[in-house]
C-alpha positions, 0 to 999 in steps of 0.5 A, a space after each residue: 709163106 705165100 701159096 700160089 694157084 694157077 689158072 687159064 691153061 687149056 688146049 689149044 692149036 699151034 699159033 694160038 694164044 692163051 692167057 695164064 693167072 697166078 693168084 698169090 696168097 699171103 704176105 709178099 712184100 719180102 719177094 724180090 721176084 716171081 717167076 713162071 716155071 713149066 714141067 714136061 713128064 720125066 723133065 725137071 721145072 724150068 723157068 720161062 720167065 720172072 718179073 721183079 718187084 719193080 717190074 723188070 722182065 726176064 725171058 728165057 730163049 725159047 719164049 723171048 718175043 712169044 710170051 709176056 709176064 706181067 703182074 697186077 699188084 692190086 689184085 696180087 695176080 700175075 699173068 703168062 700171055 702166051 702167043 704163037 704157041 708151038 706144040 714144044 709148049 705143052 707142060 704144066 705151067 706153075 708160078 712161084 717166087 724167083 729165085 726159089 726158096 722151097 719145094 711149095 708148088 701150087 696146082 699149076 695148069 696143064 697147057 697143052 699145044 696140038 699141031 
């Protein structure tokens, strides 16, 4: 089973940028896609973007054109470049497989966007 550790979050002003990283530990050879998710208090986690083994990317409408997902296969690391951040992007961000196959999550990384 793959485990994930997220990093790179922080406090940024609206309009600013952050780059999140996700380190994967374990065998990823059978995983068809990876995703970035986020969660705000009182709400369920939601998918933000995903990237397939072949490199195809898909974004939710609310981040389309602002966020970019990428992956470094040699480093077993995935990234989320977030530009033009908005206060509503404030959340804890997680990475995981896509589609989800269980309820195991890493610690997440907090992103806070001030107005």
